[in-house]
C-alpha positions in Angstrom: 26.8 -73.9 33.5 23.8 -76.0 34.6 20.3 -75.4 33.5 18.2 -73.7 36.1 14.5 -74.5 36.3 12.1 -71.7 36.3 8.6 -71.6 37.5 6.1 -72.1 34.7 2.8 -70.3 34.7 0.2 -72.8 35.9 -2.8 -71.1 34.2 -1.2 -70.3 30.9 -2.7 -73.2 29.0 -6.2 -72.4 30.2 -5.7 -68.7 29.2 -4.5 -69.6 25.7 -7.5 -71.9 25.3 -9.8 -69.1 26.5 -8.4 -66.6 24.1 -8.9 -68.9 21.1 -12.4 -69.8 22.2 -13.3 -66.1 22.8 -12.0 -65.3 19.3 -14.1 -68.2 17.9 -11.2 -69.8 16.1 -10.3 -73.4 15.4 -6.7 -74.4 16.1 -5.9 -74.2 12.4 -7.4 -70.7 12.2 -5.4 -69.7 15.3 -2.2 -70.8 13.5 -3.1 -68.4 10.6 -3.9 -65.6 13.0 -0.5 -66.0 14.7 1.0 -65.5 11.3 4.3 -66.7 10.1 5.7 -68.2 13.3 6.4 -71.7 12.1 3.8 -73.3 14.3 1.1 -75.9 13.5 -2.3 -76.8 14.9 -0.5 -79.5 17.0 1.5 -76.8 18.7 -1.7 -74.9 19.6 -3.1 -78.2 21.1 0.1 -78.7 23.1 0.0 -75.1 24.4 -3.7 -75.5 25.5 -3.0 -78.9 27.2 0.1 -77.5 29.0 2.4 -80.0 27.2 4.3 -77.3 25.2 5.3 -73.8 26.2 5.0 -71.1 23.6 8.0 -68.8 22.9 7.8 -65.1 23.6 6.8 -64.1 20.1 3.9 -66.5 20.2 2.8 -65.1 23.6 3.1 -61.6 22.3 0.8 -62.5 19.3 -1.7 -64.1 21.6 -1.7 -61.0 23.9 -2.2 -58.7 20.9 -5.0 -60.8 19.5 -6.7 -60.7 22.9 -5.8 -57.0 23.4 -4.4 -57.7 26.8 -0.9 -57.1 28.3 1.4 -60.1 27.9 1.9 -60.0 31.6 -1.7 -61.1 32.0 -1.0 -64.3 30.2 2.0 -65.4 32.4 1.0 -64.0 35.8 -1.1 -66.7 37.5 -2.5 -64.0 39.9 -4.1 -62.1 37.0 -7.4 -63.1 35.3 -8.3 -62.5 31.7 -10.9 -59.8 31.3 -14.6 -60.4 31.3 -16.0 -62.9 28.8 -12.5 -64.5 28.2 -12.4 -65.4 31.9 -15.6 -67.4 31.4 -13.7 -69.6 28.9 -10.8 -69.9 31.4 -13.2 -71.3 33.9 -14.7 -73.6 31.3 -11.2 -74.9 30.6 -10.6 -75.4 34.3 -13.7 -77.5 34.6 -12.8 -79.6 31.6 -9.3 -80.2 33.0 -10.8 -81.4 36.3 -13.1 -83.9 34.6 -10.4 -85.4 32.4 -9.6 -88.9 33.5 -6.0 -89.3 34.6 
């Protein structure tokens, strides 16, 4: 049994950042909102930079906080609604400016 690679959502990190920004929360406050999932602010930072991938329970909590279907987070073809999408675009612009 080998490990099969699966396609990761390319826009997930930006969407998670957009949700937190839309809610007006710091990373530490987001941890408290996600409630009892054994995550830390460094995890939130990793999710938003695309360095870590949240588990399904974390994704479900994000979706519920944002009041969007979980599918919207993981489907790159789907945009977050309205104002949250503005934060997604902001995150995209920041990522493009980041020195490599």
